[in-house]
Structure formats: structure tokens, C-alpha cells
C-alpha positions as CSV (number, residue, x, y, z in Angstrom):
1,M,2.7,-8.6,31.5
2,V,4.3,-9.4,28.2
3,Y,2.9,-6.1,26.8
4,Q,4.4,-4.0,29.5
5,A,7.7,-5.9,29.4
6,L,8.0,-5.3,25.6
7,K,6.9,-1.7,25.9
8,S,9.6,-1.1,28.6
9,F,12.2,-2.6,26.3
10,L,11.1,-0.8,23.1
11,I,10.5,2.7,24.5
12,P,14.2,3.5,25.1
13,I,15.0,2.3,21.5
14,L,12.1,4.4,20.1
15,V,13.3,7.5,22.0
16,S,17.0,7.2,21.1
17,L,16.6,6.3,17.4
18,F,13.3,7.9,16.3
19,R,13.2,10.9,18.6
20,P,9.3,11.0,18.7
21,K,7.7,14.4,18.5
22,V,4.3,14.0,20.3
23,S,1.6,16.6,20.8
24,G,-1.8,16.4,22.4
25,L,-1.2,13.2,24.3
26,R,-3.2,14.6,27.2
27,H,-6.4,14.1,25.1
28,V,-6.2,10.3,25.5
29,P,-8.3,9.4,28.6
30,Q,-6.3,7.7,31.3
31,T,-9.0,5.2,32.0
32,G,-12.3,4.0,30.5
33,K,-13.4,3.1,27.0
34,A,-11.9,5.1,24.1
35,I,-11.4,4.9,20.4
36,I,-8.2,6.2,18.8
37,A,-8.7,6.9,15.1
38,S,-5.6,7.3,13.1
39,N,-4.4,7.8,9.5
40,H,-2.5,4.8,8.2
41,L,0.8,5.1,6.3
42,S,2.9,2.2,7.4
43,F,3.1,-1.0,9.3
44,S,5.1,0.8,12.0
45,D,2.0,3.0,12.8
46,S,0.8,0.2,15.0
47,V,4.1,0.0,16.8
48,F,5.0,3.7,17.3
49,M,1.7,5.0,18.5
50,P,0.9,2.4,21.3
51,L,4.4,2.9,22.6
52,V,3.8,6.6,23.4
53,V,0.3,6.2,24.8
54,P,0.6,5.6,28.6
55,R,-2.2,3.1,28.7
56,K,-2.6,-0.1,26.6
57,V,-4.0,0.4,23.1
58,T,-5.4,-2.6,21.4
59,F,-5.6,-2.4,17.6
60,L,-8.0,-4.4,15.6
61,A,-5.3,-5.6,13.2
62,K,-5.7,-7.2,9.8
63,S,-5.7,-11.0,10.2
64,E,-3.1,-11.1,7.4
65,Y,-0.5,-9.6,9.8
66,F,-0.7,-12.8,11.8
67,T,-0.5,-15.3,8.9
68,S,2.1,-13.8,6.6
69,P,4.9,-16.3,5.6
70,G,8.7,-15.9,6.0
71,L,10.8,-13.8,8.3
72,K,8.8,-10.7,7.8
73,G,5.6,-12.5,8.6
74,F,7.2,-14.0,11.8
75,I,8.3,-10.5,13.0
76,K,4.9,-9.0,12.3
77,K,3.0,-11.9,14.1
78,Y,5.3,-11.8,17.1
79,T,5.3,-8.0,17.4
80,F,1.5,-7.7,17.1
81,K,0.8,-10.5,19.6
82,A,3.3,-9.1,22.1
83,L,1.6,-5.6,21.8
84,G,-1.7,-7.2,22.5
85,Q,-3.2,-6.7,19.1
86,V,-6.3,-8.6,18.0
87,P,-6.5,-10.2,14.6
88,V,-9.8,-9.5,12.7
89,D,-11.0,-10.1,9.1
90,R,-11.7,-6.7,7.6
91,S,-12.5,-8.0,4.1
92,G,-16.2,-6.9,4.3
93,G,-19.7,-8.2,4.8
94,R,-20.3,-10.5,7.7
95,R,-16.6,-10.6,8.5
96,S,-16.5,-6.9,9.0
97,E,-19.5,-7.3,11.3
98,A,-17.5,-9.8,13.4
99,A,-14.7,-7.2,13.7
100,L,-17.2,-4.6,14.8
101,L,-18.5,-6.9,17.5
102,T,-15.0,-7.6,18.7
103,G,-14.4,-3.9,19.1
104,L,-17.6,-3.3,20.9
105,Q,-16.8,-6.2,23.3
106,L,-13.4,-4.7,24.1
107,L,-15.0,-1.2,24.6
108,S,-17.6,-2.7,27.0
109,E,-14.7,-3.9,29.1
110,G,-13.2,-0.4,29.3
111,A,-10.5,-0.9,26.7
112,C,-8.8,1.7,24.6
113,I,-8.8,0.5,21.0
114,G,-7.0,1.7,17.9
115,I,-8.7,1.9,14.5
116,Y,-7.7,2.9,11.0
117,P,-10.9,4.3,9.5
118,E,-9.4,4.1,6.0
119,G,-9.4,0.3,6.4
120,T,-5.9,-0.2,4.9
121,R,-2.6,1.7,4.4
122,S,-2.6,4.6,2.1
123,P,-0.9,3.6,-1.2
124,D,0.5,7.1,-1.9
125,G,0.6,9.1,1.3
126,K,-2.8,10.7,0.8
127,L,-5.8,10.5,3.2
128,Y,-8.7,8.4,1.9
129,K,-12.4,8.1,2.6
130,G,-13.2,6.5,6.0
131,R,-15.2,3.3,6.5
132,T,-18.3,3.9,8.6
133,G,-17.7,1.1,11.0
134,I,-15.9,3.5,13.3
135,A,-19.0,5.7,13.5
136,R,-21.2,2.8,14.4
137,M,-18.8,1.6,17.0
138,A,-18.7,5.1,18.6
139,L,-22.5,5.4,18.6
140,E,-23.2,2.0,20.0
141,S,-20.5,2.1,22.6
142,G,-20.7,5.8,23.6
143,A,-16.9,5.9,23.6
144,P,-15.1,9.2,22.7
145,V,-13.1,9.2,19.5
146,I,-9.5,10.6,19.7
147,P,-8.2,11.6,16.2
148,V,-4.5,11.0,15.5
149,A,-2.2,12.0,12.7
150,M,1.0,9.9,12.1
151,L,3.7,11.6,10.2
152,N,6.9,10.4,8.5
153,T,6.1,6.7,9.0
154,A,5.8,6.0,5.3
155,E,9.4,7.2,4.9
156,I,10.5,5.3,8.0
157,Q,9.1,2.0,6.9
158,P,7.6,1.9,3.3
159,T,5.4,-1.1,2.4
160,G,7.6,-4.2,2.0
161,Q,10.5,-2.9,4.0
162,V,11.4,-4.9,7.0
163,V,14.0,-2.8,8.7
164,P,12.8,0.8,9.4
165,K,14.8,3.8,8.4
166,V,16.1,5.9,11.3
167,M,14.5,9.3,11.3
168,Q,12.1,11.3,13.5
169,V,8.5,10.2,13.8
170,E,5.7,12.6,14.8
171,M,2.3,12.0,16.3
172,R,-0.4,14.5,16.8
173,F,-3.4,13.7,19.1
174,G,-6.6,15.8,18.7
175,E,-9.3,16.6,21.2
176,P,-11.9,13.8,22.0
177,M,-14.9,13.8,19.7
178,N,-18.3,12.6,21.2
179,F,-21.2,11.6,19.0
180,T,-24.9,10.8,19.4
181,G,-27.4,9.5,16.8
182,D,-29.0,6.5,15.3
183,P,-26.4,3.8,14.5
184,S,-28.7,2.2,12.0
185,D,-29.0,5.4,9.9
186,I,-26.6,5.2,7.0
187,Q,-26.4,9.0,6.5
188,T,-25.6,9.6,10.1
189,L,-22.8,7.1,10.0
190,R,-21.4,8.7,6.9
191,N,-21.6,12.2,8.4
192,I,-19.8,11.2,11.6
193,T,-17.1,9.3,9.7
194,D,-16.5,12.3,7.4
195,E,-16.2,14.5,10.5
196,I,-13.6,12.2,12.0
197,M,-11.6,12.1,8.7
198,N,-11.8,15.9,8.4
199,K,-10.2,16.2,11.8
200,I,-7.5,13.7,11.0
201,Q,-6.7,15.7,7.8
202,E,-6.6,18.9,9.8
203,L,-4.0,17.3,12.1
204,S,-1.9,15.5,9.3
205,G,-2.1,18.1,6.5
206,Q,-2.6,15.3,4.0
207,E,-4.4,15.7,0.7
208,Y,-7.8,14.1,1.0
209,V,-9.2,11.8,-1.7
210,D,-13.0,11.0,-1.7
211,M,-12.4,7.4,-2.5
212,Y,-11.7,4.3,-0.5
213,A,-8.0,3.4,-0.2
214,S,-8.7,-0.1,-1.3
215,E,-10.2,1.2,-4.6
216,A,-7.2,3.6,-5.1
217,K,-4.8,0.6,-4.7
218,V,-6.6,-1.2,-7.5
219,L,-6.4,1.9,-9.8
220,I,-2.8,2.5,-9.0
221,A,-1.8,-1.1,-9.6
222,K,-3.7,-1.0,-12.9
223,A,-1.9,2.2,-14.0
224,R,1.5,0.7,-13.1
225,R,0.7,-2.4,-15.2
226,E,-0.4,-0.2,-18.1
227,A,2.8,1.8,-17.8
228,V,4.9,-1.3,-17.9
229,K,3.1,-2.6,-21.0
230,S,3.5,0.7,-22.7
231,D,7.2,0.8,-21.9
232,L,7.7,-2.8,-23.3
233,K,5.7,-1.9,-26.4
234,E,7.8,1.2,-27.0
235,K,11.0,-0.8,-26.6
236,R,9.9,-3.5,-29.0
237,Q,9.0,-0.8,-31.6
238,V,12.5,0.7,-31.2
239,R,14.1,-2.7,-31.7
240,K,12.1,-3.3,-34.8
241,S,12.9,0.1,-36.2
242,T,16.6,-0.5,-35.6
243,K,16.5,-3.8,-37.4
244,R,14.7,-2.3,-40.4
245,A,17.0,0.6,-40.8
246,P,19.3,0.2,-43.8
247,K,23.0,-0.3,-43.1
248,K,25.3,2.4,-44.3
249,R,27.9,1.4,-47.0
250,N,31.5,2.4,-46.5
């Protein structure tokens, strides 16, 4: 009830401010279990996409979205809860296994769930290697996978920005993908995941990077720290050179 009420309230705002351009929405099954697999550029991905899909979409959202402090944390927590999102720990190991089981339980109940195969937001707008959990979930549940490309959301709401920028958002839904195979075979899981990511890339036009987004974030953060250190070092050298320079006599 809260979900439908919030959706009814937000849709007019979405349409009037962000003028969503949506294609392929017919590919989302009206009923029955389904997995929507999307690229992930912004926090707002999890708001815009569920609003345009006629049926309820339950995202397996990072637990951090429900525990962040301050005003931004409160807004995230309230929005995700109202939209029916489920908090899961996606940090890896047994915790990721628990997230998988949560998704399988929802699918067994006929739900439509949303997943970001990259596991986290892209740090630079590129499309990164997918985690194989989505393949295992598709095989064990038998649910079709609908690939989706979100466009412009990184510009609408960059990481750390609370109030979104008003500009057009675009969503492209691809044809359902059905898979069969052994969910315990690592290579099968990797092949299926790569196939899903290839389709998302085809829809989004993003540059693909054969690396996990979480690894890329570490490298980018390191490069930024090194750049700051280099800049500070250069400034210190300039100051030293200025002090050592002989003063001109009149």
C-alpha cells in the first residue's frame, strides 16, 4: 500500500521534471518471477527505474543505504523502505550467500527483483565486470533476466549529491534472456554473467572494463591520493626555490 501510494505521488514529479525516455518496457513480464539486471551509475537508478515499471520491483539494496547517518542517510533509508527495497550485505563470502538466498526466496514467491551485476556504482561511468551471483540466481530460479541500461543518471545525481539535477533520464529495456546449465559450474556462471553484461553494454553504449568496479574504485582512489601528494610536493619545491632565489639589488 505504501509502495503504490509513494509511486503514485512520485510518478507525476518524475514525468514533469525528468521527462523519462523509456524503450522496451514491454519486455518486462506483467506477472511471475523475473530478474531485472541493470548497469549502476547513481543512487537514483533505484528510484527512477521502479517508477516506470508497471509492477513492483524489489531491489536487493546495499545494507549501507539503510544505515547511513545524517539527512542524506535518512532520505535514502526512507525512500528505499517506501519503495519496498530489501537490505542485504553484499560484502562477499557468506554474506553474499545470504543475499543470494534472499533473492531466491523472493523469486520463488513470484517477485520481480532488481540486481546490479557490477555489485556497486561505476566510479567513472564505464561498465565493469559482473559478479556471477546473478547467473546462479537465474539458473536456480529459472527466472528470465531482463537487461536494462540507465542513461544520464550519473549526471542527474553524482555520488554524494543529495538533490538531483533536473534533466532527462533514459531507460532501455532489452529482451528477456533465459538460461540453462549447472549452477555449481564456475565457468558456466562466468559465461552467463558475461553474456548479460554484453547485452547491457549493447543497450547502454558504455565502455566495458574487464575488472570489478570495487577494484577500480580502489585504483582510482589510490591514483587521486598520489596526484594530491605529487601536487603538494611540487608546490613545496616551488616555495623552496623561491626562498633560495637571490634578491635583486636596486
